[in-house]
N, CA, C and O atoms as a Tinker XYZ file with bonds, in Angstrom:
   368  protein
     1  N    120.553000   79.457000  110.093000    73     2
     2  CA   120.749000   79.438000  111.538000    64     1     3
     3  C    120.677000   80.821000  112.143000    63     2     4     5
     4  O    120.127000   81.021000  113.226000    81     3
     5  N    121.269000   81.810000  111.393000    73     3     6
     6  CA   121.171000   83.191000  111.878000    64     5     7
     7  C    119.805000   83.658000  111.858000    63     6     8     9
     8  O    119.431000   84.438000  112.734000    81     7
     9  N    118.969000   83.238000  110.892000    73     7    10
    10  CA   117.614000   83.678000  110.775000    64     9    11
    11  C    116.817000   83.109000  111.941000    63    10    12    13
    12  O    116.019000   83.828000  112.542000    81    11
    13  N    117.009000   81.850000  112.271000    73    11    14
    14  CA   116.278000   81.213000  113.471000    64    13    15
    15  C    116.640000   81.964000  114.706000    63    14    16    17
    16  O    115.762000   82.256000  115.517000    81    15
    17  N    117.905000   82.299000  114.895000    73    15    18
    18  CA   118.306000   83.065000  116.076000    64    17    19
    19  C    117.678000   84.424000  116.206000    63    18    20    21
    20  O    117.309000   84.853000  117.299000    81    19
    21  N    117.554000   85.130000  115.035000    73    19    22
    22  CA   116.983000   86.472000  115.013000    64    21    23
    23  C    115.440000   86.360000  115.320000    63    22    24    25
    24  O    114.878000   87.214000  116.007000    81    23
    25  N    114.812000   85.337000  114.816000    73    23    26
    26  CA   113.337000   85.106000  115.031000    64    25    27
    27  C    113.118000   84.780000  116.451000    63    26    28    29
    28  O    112.168000   85.297000  117.040000    81    27
    29  N    113.930000   83.952000  117.062000    73    27    30
    30  CA   113.840000   83.548000  118.450000    64    29    31
    31  C    114.053000   84.735000  119.409000    63    30    32    33
    32  O    113.315000   84.887000  120.383000    81    31
    33  N    115.045000   85.559000  119.134000    73    31    34
    34  CA   115.384000   86.688000  119.920000    64    33    35
    35  C    114.266000   87.759000  119.823000    63    34    36    37
    36  O    113.963000   88.453000  120.793000    81    35
    37  N    113.666000   87.866000  118.614000    73    35    38
    38  CA   112.621000   88.834000  118.411000    64    37    39
    39  C    111.366000   88.384000  119.198000    63    38    40    41
    40  O    110.753000   89.187000  119.902000    81    39
    41  N    111.004000   87.135000  119.075000    73    39    42
    42  CA   109.852000   86.638000  119.796000    64    41    43
    43  C    110.070000   86.673000  121.361000    63    42    44    45
    44  O    109.120000   86.950000  122.093000    81    43
    45  N    111.198000   86.420000  121.823000    73    43    46
    46  CA   111.440000   86.506000  123.233000    64    45    47
    47  C    111.395000   87.876000  123.700000    63    46    48    49
    48  O    110.923000   88.095000  124.815000    81    47
    49  N    111.850000   88.868000  122.949000    73    47    50
    50  CA   111.750000   90.325000  123.294000    64    49    51
    51  C    110.307000   90.795000  123.284000    63    50    52    53
    52  O    109.914000   91.618000  124.112000    81    51
    53  N    109.491000   90.263000  122.327000    73    51    54
    54  CA   108.114000   90.691000  122.293000    64    53    55
    55  C    107.230000   90.199000  123.445000    63    54    56    57
    56  O    106.228000   90.815000  123.807000    81    55
    57  N    107.661000   89.041000  124.008000    73    55    58
    58  CA   106.908000   88.439000  125.111000    64    57    59
    59  C    107.260000   88.990000  126.459000    63    58    60    61
    60  O    106.440000   88.997000  127.378000    81    59
    61  N    108.486000   89.455000  126.578000    73    59    62
    62  CA   108.999000   89.940000  127.886000    64    61    63
    63  C    108.206000   91.084000  128.470000    63    62    64    65
    64  O    107.989000   91.036000  129.680000    81    63
    65  N    107.739000   92.115000  127.772000    73    63    66
    66  CA   106.970000   93.193000  128.492000    64    65    67
    67  C    105.643000   92.698000  128.915000    63    66    68    69
    68  O    105.171000   93.132000  129.966000    81    67
    69  N    105.000000   91.846000  128.217000    73    67    70
    70  CA   103.655000   91.314000  128.688000    64    69    71
    71  C    103.774000   90.474000  129.939000    63    70    72    73
    72  O    102.920000   90.516000  130.826000    81    71
    73  N    104.957000   89.637000  129.997000    73    71    74
    74  CA   105.135000   88.815000  131.125000    64    73    75
    75  C    105.553000   89.567000  132.354000    63    74    76    77
    76  O    105.318000   89.115000  133.475000    81    75
    77  N    106.190000   90.747000  132.156000    73    75    78
    78  CA   106.756000   91.524000  133.270000    64    77    79
    79  C    105.730000   92.410000  133.890000    63    78    80    81
    80  O    105.856000   92.778000  135.059000    81    79
    81  N    104.689000   92.776000  133.126000    73    79    82
    82  CA   103.660000   93.627000  133.771000    64    81    83
    83  C    102.782000   92.860000  134.664000    63    82    84    85
    84  O    102.425000   91.715000  134.385000    81    83
    85  N    102.401000   93.522000  135.818000    73    83    86
    86  CA   101.492000   92.808000  136.781000    64    85    87
    87  C    100.127000   93.321000  136.649000    63    86    88    89
    88  O     99.937000   94.511000  136.401000    81    87
    89  N     99.171000   92.491000  136.801000    73    87    90
    90  CA    97.763000   92.914000  136.607000    64    89    91
    91  C     97.413000   93.902000  137.785000    63    90    92    93
    92  O     98.000000   93.801000  138.863000    81    91
    93  N     96.505000   94.799000  137.576000    73    91    94
    94  CA    96.081000   95.748000  138.642000    64    93    95
    95  C     95.372000   94.991000  139.737000    63    94    96    97
    96  O     94.740000   93.955000  139.529000    81    95
    97  N     95.519000   95.586000  140.955000    73    95    98
    98  CA    94.930000   94.928000  142.127000    64    97    99
    99  C     93.363000   95.060000  142.004000    63    98   100   101
   100  O     92.829000   96.169000  141.963000    81    99
   101  N     92.694000   93.956000  141.951000    73    99   102
   102  CA    91.180000   94.026000  141.760000    64   101   103
   103  C     90.465000   94.630000  142.983000    63   102   104   105
   104  O     89.347000   95.132000  142.865000    81   103
   105  N     91.103000   94.578000  144.128000    73   103   106
   106  CA    90.410000   95.100000  145.359000    64   105   107
   107  C     90.493000   96.648000  145.353000    63   106   108   109
   108  O     91.533000   97.216000  145.020000    81   107
   109  N     89.421000   97.294000  145.713000    73   107   110
   110  CA    89.484000   98.722000  145.878000    64   109   111
   111  C     90.408000   99.172000  146.972000    63   110   112   113
   112  O     90.542000   98.450000  147.960000    81   111
   113  N     91.056000  100.312000  146.872000    73   111   114
   114  CA    91.974000  100.715000  147.878000    64   113   115
   115  C     91.376000  100.977000  149.272000    63   114   116   117
   116  O     92.043000  100.790000  150.290000    81   115
   117  N     90.132000  101.405000  149.296000    73   115   118
   118  CA    89.485000  101.674000  150.547000    64   117   119
   119  C     89.302000  100.421000  151.364000    63   118   120   121
   120  O     89.472000  100.420000  152.584000    81   119
   121  N     88.966000   99.392000  150.697000    73   119   122
   122  CA    88.774000   98.104000  151.407000    64   121   123
   123  C     90.108000   97.577000  151.977000    63   122   124   125
   124  O     90.152000   97.050000  153.088000    81   123
   125  N     91.160000   97.725000  151.216000    73   123   126
   126  CA    92.514000   97.329000  151.607000    64   125   127
   127  C     92.931000   98.104000  152.821000    63   126   128   129
   128  O     93.509000   97.525000  153.742000    81   127
   129  N     92.666000   99.380000  152.866000    73   127   130
   130  CA    93.080000  100.183000  154.006000    64   129   131
   131  C     92.135000   99.997000  155.198000    63   130   132   133
   132  O     92.591000  100.196000  156.324000    81   131
   133  N     90.909000   99.646000  155.050000    73   131   134
   134  CA    89.939000   99.435000  156.152000    64   133   135
   135  C     90.264000   98.219000  156.944000    63   134   136   137
   136  O     89.832000   98.111000  158.091000    81   135
   137  N     91.026000   97.266000  156.380000    73   135   138
   138  CA    91.330000   96.024000  157.020000    64   137   139
   139  C     92.644000   96.092000  157.852000    63   138   140   141
   140  O     92.971000   95.175000  158.604000    81   139
   141  N     93.387000   97.230000  157.680000    73   139   142
   142  CA    94.594000   97.364000  158.396000    64   141   143
   143  C     94.336000   97.559000  159.855000    63   142   144   145
   144  O     93.386000   98.255000  160.214000    81   143
   145  N     95.151000   96.967000  160.737000    73   143   146
   146  CA    95.011000   97.061000  162.169000    64   145   147
   147  C     95.811000   98.221000  162.690000    63   146   148   149
   148  O     96.975000   98.388000  162.323000    81   147
   149  N     95.191000   99.054000  163.567000    73   147   150
   150  CA    95.816000  100.189000  164.134000    64   149   151
   151  C     95.695000  100.055000  165.646000    63   150   152   153
   152  O     94.606000   99.721000  166.113000    81   151
   153  N     96.719000  100.287000  166.434000    73   151   154
   154  CA    96.677000  100.223000  167.831000    64   153   155
   155  C     96.862000  101.562000  168.462000    63   154   156   157
   156  O     97.665000  102.344000  167.952000    81   155
   157  N     96.182000  101.895000  169.536000    73   155   158
   158  CA    96.312000  103.176000  170.251000    64   157   159
   159  C     96.596000  102.839000  171.715000    63   158   160   161
   160  O     96.111000  101.860000  172.282000    81   159
   161  N     97.402000  103.707000  172.274000    73   159   162
   162  CA    97.731000  103.519000  173.719000    64   161   163
   163  C     97.013000  104.671000  174.488000    63   162   164   165
   164  O     97.086000  105.833000  174.088000    81   163
   165  N     96.370000  104.341000  175.520000    73   163   166
   166  CA    95.567000  105.344000  176.296000    64   165   167
   167  C     95.760000  105.060000  177.816000    63   166   168   169
   168  O     95.908000  103.914000  178.242000    81   167
   169  N     95.752000  106.135000  178.588000    73   167   170
   170  CA    95.818000  105.985000  180.027000    64   169   171
   171  C     94.402000  105.950000  180.487000    63   170   172   173
   172  O     93.602000  106.827000  180.161000    81   171
   173  N     94.083000  104.910000  181.267000    73   171   174
   174  CA    92.743000  104.888000  181.834000    64   173   175
   175  C     92.439000  106.010000  182.805000    63   174   176   177
   176  O     93.331000  106.453000  183.528000    81   175
   177  N     91.238000  106.466000  182.839000    73   175   178
   178  CA    90.850000  107.589000  183.738000    64   177   179
   179  C     90.990000  107.152000  185.215000    63   178   180   181
   180  O     90.382000  106.167000  185.635000    81   179
   181  N     91.773000  107.876000  185.970000    73   179   182
   182  CA    92.000000  107.612000  187.389000    64   181   183
   183  C     93.089000  106.656000  187.611000    63   182   184   185
   184  O     93.242000  106.148000  188.722000    81   183
   185  N     93.903000  106.363000  186.557000    73   183   186
   186  CA    94.994000  105.381000  186.712000    64   185   187
   187  C     96.157000  105.868000  185.888000    63   186   188   189
   188  O     96.031000  106.666000  184.959000    81   187
   189  N     97.346000  105.316000  186.301000    73   187   190
   190  CA    98.526000  105.588000  185.499000    64   189   191
   191  C     98.837000  104.465000  184.541000    63   190   192   193
   192  O     99.820000  104.520000  183.801000    81   191
   193  N     97.987000  103.431000  184.554000    73   191   194
   194  CA    98.202000  102.269000  183.668000    64   193   195
   195  C     97.862000  102.574000  182.241000    63   194   196   197
   196  O     96.784000  103.088000  181.946000    81   195
   197  N     98.755000  102.269000  181.373000    73   195   198
   198  CA    98.549000  102.457000  179.896000    64   197   199
   199  C     97.887000  101.210000  179.328000    63   198   200   201
   200  O     98.332000  100.086000  179.564000    81   199
   201  N     96.828000  101.431000  178.585000    73   199   202
   202  CA    96.108000  100.307000  177.979000    64   201   203
   203  C     96.263000  100.405000  176.460000    63   202   204   205
   204  O     96.072000  101.472000  175.875000    81   203
   205  N     96.608000   99.297000  175.841000    73   203   206
   206  CA    96.748000   99.302000  174.356000    64   205   207
   207  C     95.498000   98.638000  173.810000    63   206   208   209
   208  O     95.141000   97.532000  174.215000    81   207
   209  N     94.815000   99.341000  172.860000    73   207   210
   210  CA    93.602000   98.966000  172.255000    64   209   211
   211  C     93.804000   98.880000  170.708000    63   210   212   213
   212  O     94.171000   99.852000  170.049000    81   211
   213  N     93.543000   97.662000  170.178000    73   211   214
   214  CA    93.803000   97.492000  168.722000    64   213   215
   215  C     92.423000   97.150000  167.962000    63   214   216   217
   216  O     91.624000   96.317000  168.391000    81   215
   217  N     92.259000   97.824000  166.895000    73   215   218
   218  CA    91.053000   97.604000  165.997000    64   217   219
   219  C     91.515000   97.861000  164.560000    63   218   220   221
   220  O     92.566000   98.445000  164.295000    81   219
   221  N     90.680000   97.396000  163.678000    73   219   222
   222  CA    90.859000   97.723000  162.282000    64   221   223
   223  C     90.474000   99.219000  161.991000    63   222   224   225
   224  O     89.818000   99.876000  162.800000    81   223
   225  N     90.891000   99.691000  160.866000    73   223   226
   226  CA    90.551000  101.090000  160.532000    64   225   227
   227  C     89.035000  101.225000  160.443000    63   226   228   229
   228  O     88.489000  102.249000  160.853000    81   227
   229  N     88.370000  100.251000  159.938000    73   227   230
   230  CA    86.886000  100.338000  159.806000    64   229   231
   231  C     86.291000  100.305000  161.204000    63   230   232   233
   232  O     85.310000  101.007000  161.448000    81   231
   233  N     86.831000   99.532000  162.129000    73   231   234
   234  CA    86.237000   99.480000  163.474000    64   233   235
   235  C     86.477000  100.816000  164.186000    63   234   236   237
   236  O     85.550000  101.290000  164.842000    81   235
   237  N     87.652000  101.461000  164.108000    73   235   238
   238  CA    87.912000  102.690000  164.659000    64   237   239
   239  C     86.992000  103.748000  164.175000    63   238   240   241
   240  O     86.536000  104.603000  164.933000    81   239
   241  N     86.700000  103.681000  162.811000    73   239   242
   242  CA    85.727000  104.637000  162.249000    64   241   243
   243  C     84.367000  104.450000  162.873000    63   242   244   245
   244  O     83.732000  105.427000  163.272000    81   243
   245  N     83.901000  103.209000  162.967000    73   243   246
   246  CA    82.634000  102.920000  163.586000    64   245   247
   247  C     82.552000  103.450000  165.071000    63   246   248   249
   248  O     81.574000  104.079000  165.475000    81   247
   249  N     83.571000  103.174000  165.801000    73   247   250
   250  CA    83.658000  103.695000  167.213000    64   249   251
   251  C     83.576000  105.229000  167.272000    63   250   252   253
   252  O     82.870000  105.802000  168.102000    81   251
   253  N     84.331000  105.877000  166.350000    73   251   254
   254  CA    84.332000  107.321000  166.319000    64   253   255
   255  C     82.948000  107.865000  165.923000    63   254   256   257
   256  O     82.461000  108.825000  166.520000    81   255
   257  N     82.332000  107.256000  164.933000    73   255   258
   258  CA    81.001000  107.638000  164.434000    64   257   259
   259  C     79.965000  107.516000  165.531000    63   258   260   261
   260  O     79.139000  108.407000  165.732000    81   259
   261  N     80.022000  106.356000  166.264000    73   259   262
   262  CA    79.094000  106.115000  167.389000    64   261   263
   263  C     79.264000  107.131000  168.500000    63   262   264   265
   264  O     78.279000  107.574000  169.091000    81   263
   265  N     80.536000  107.518000  168.802000    73   263   266
   266  CA    80.751000  108.485000  169.840000    64   265   267
   267  C     80.175000  109.843000  169.390000    63   266   268   269
   268  O     79.577000  110.553000  170.198000    81   267
   269  N     80.340000  110.183000  168.187000    73   267   270
   270  CA    79.844000  111.459000  167.684000    64   269   271
   271  C     78.251000  111.448000  167.795000    63   270   272   273
   272  O     77.644000  112.422000  168.241000    81   271
   273  N     77.652000  110.357000  167.388000    73   271   274
   274  CA    76.170000  110.310000  167.426000    64   273   275
   275  C     75.692000  110.439000  168.892000    63   274   276   277
   276  O     74.709000  111.113000  169.200000    81   275
   277  N     76.435000  109.766000  169.758000    73   275   278
   278  CA    76.051000  109.900000  171.223000    64   277   279
   279  C     76.107000  111.284000  171.686000    63   278   280   281
   280  O     75.173000  111.780000  172.316000    81   279
   281  N     77.227000  111.953000  171.380000    73   279   282
   282  CA    77.390000  113.296000  171.851000    64   281   283
   283  C     76.411000  114.269000  171.192000    63   282   284   285
   284  O     75.942000  115.217000  171.822000    81   283
   285  N     76.122000  114.030000  169.964000    73   283   286
   286  CA    75.110000  114.951000  169.256000    64   285   287
   287  C     73.729000  114.669000  169.865000    63   286   288   289
   288  O     72.925000  115.596000  169.965000    81   287
   289  N     73.422000  113.445000  170.271000    73   287   290
   290  CA    72.181000  113.145000  170.886000    64   289   291
   291  C     72.061000  113.771000  172.283000    63   290   292   293
   292  O     70.965000  114.168000  172.678000    81   291
   293  N     73.101000  113.861000  172.994000    73   291   294
   294  CA    73.106000  114.420000  174.315000    64   293   295
   295  C     72.930000  115.980000  174.118000    63   294   296   297
   296  O     72.029000  116.582000  174.702000    81   295
   297  N     73.802000  116.597000  173.294000    73   295   298
   298  CA    73.764000  118.017000  173.171000    64   297   299
   299  C     72.726000  118.543000  172.193000    63   298   300   301
   300  O     72.419000  119.735000  172.164000    81   299
   301  N     72.195000  117.628000  171.395000    73   299   302
   302  CA    71.156000  118.079000  170.395000    64   301   303
   303  C     69.850000  118.512000  170.935000    63   302   304   305
   304  O     69.198000  119.375000  170.347000    81   303
   305  N     69.411000  117.925000  172.089000    73   303   306
   306  CA    68.149000  118.271000  172.648000    64   305   307
   307  C     68.211000  119.508000  173.508000    63   306   308   309
   308  O     67.178000  120.094000  173.830000    81   307
   309  N     69.469000  119.935000  173.904000    73   307   310
   310  CA    69.611000  121.181000  174.634000    64   309   311
   311  C     69.515000  121.033000  176.138000    63   310   312   313
   312  O     69.988000  121.908000  176.863000    81   311
   313  N     68.913000  119.946000  176.643000    73   311   314
   314  CA    68.667000  119.835000  178.025000    64   313   315
   315  C     69.999000  119.649000  178.804000    63   314   316   317
   316  O     70.185000  120.307000  179.828000    81   315
   317  N     70.892000  118.807000  178.367000    73   315   318
   318  CA    72.098000  118.563000  179.068000    64   317   319
   319  C     73.205000  119.523000  178.750000    63   318   320   321
   320  O     74.060000  119.812000  179.587000    81   319
   321  N     73.185000  120.031000  177.497000    73   319   322
   322  CA    74.223000  120.967000  177.128000    64   321   323
   323  C     74.001000  122.331000  177.744000    63   322   324   325
   324  O     74.955000  123.032000  178.078000    81   323
   325  N     72.759000  122.702000  177.893000    73   323   326
   326  CA    72.366000  123.996000  178.455000    64   325   327
   327  C     71.424000  123.708000  179.612000    63   326   328   329
   328  O     70.232000  123.530000  179.361000    81   327
   329  N     71.869000  123.649000  180.856000    73   327   330
   330  CA    71.029000  123.210000  181.909000    64   329   331
   331  C     69.785000  124.168000  182.161000    63   330   332   333
   332  O     68.747000  123.709000  182.639000    81   331
   333  N     69.906000  125.429000  181.849000    73   331   334
   334  CA    68.799000  126.368000  182.080000    64   333   335
   335  C     67.913000  126.578000  180.847000    63   334   336   337
   336  O     67.058000  127.464000  180.845000    81   335
   337  N     68.107000  125.789000  179.824000    73   335   338
   338  CA    67.354000  125.942000  178.537000    64   337   339
   339  C     65.870000  125.621000  178.759000    63   338   340   341
   340  O     65.493000  124.564000  179.264000    81   339
   341  N     65.047000  126.611000  178.344000    73   339   342
   342  CA    63.654000  126.414000  178.479000    64   341   343
   343  C     63.010000  126.724000  179.855000    63   342   344   345
   344  O     61.788000  126.685000  180.000000    81   343
   345  N     63.890000  127.044000  180.894000    73   343   346
   346  CA    63.365000  127.349000  182.186000    64   345   347
   347  C     63.453000  128.882000  182.438000    63   346   348   349
   348  O     64.412000  129.544000  182.043000    81   347
   349  N     62.455000  129.381000  183.080000    73   347   350
   350  CA    62.475000  130.721000  183.505000    64   349   351
   351  C     62.899000  130.857000  184.936000    63   350   352   353
   352  O     62.314000  130.259000  185.839000    81   351
   353  N     63.914000  131.641000  185.132000    73   351   354
   354  CA    64.406000  131.842000  186.537000    64   353   355
   355  C     63.726000  133.059000  187.105000    63   354   356   357
   356  O     63.880000  134.168000  186.593000    81   355
   357  N     62.971000  132.851000  188.169000    73   355   358
   358  CA    62.253000  133.986000  188.768000    64   357   359
   359  C     63.260000  134.982000  189.345000    63   358   360   361
   360  O     64.229000  134.589000  189.995000    81   359
   361  N     63.032000  136.224000  189.113000    73   359   362
   362  CA    63.989000  137.218000  189.644000    64   361   363
   363  C     63.326000  137.788000  190.973000    63   362   364   365
   364  O     62.144000  138.123000  191.056000    81   363
   365  N     64.224000  137.845000  191.961000    73   363   366
   366  CA    63.942000  138.434000  193.246000    64   365   367
   367  C     63.047000  137.813000  194.179000    63   366   368
   368  O     62.827000  138.342000  195.269000    81   367
């Protein structure tokens, strides 16, 4: 009887660590963070009204990247960033 008890307790102790461990999360961490929703509060131009805008992290990144591309497109050609670029101003 004592032998059966020792065998049972040994087997139960051997199985416990494997049952207690959790498998790793198969999803990459970046994907998990990109689906998180983030809200920002902004005051509209010309108004005192605060507007709350919510998007996922991936959507905020896409909005930010598009804004950067637009600004680089405007300032990249030099015409709008430097109004006198390429023009000769006659003197006198």
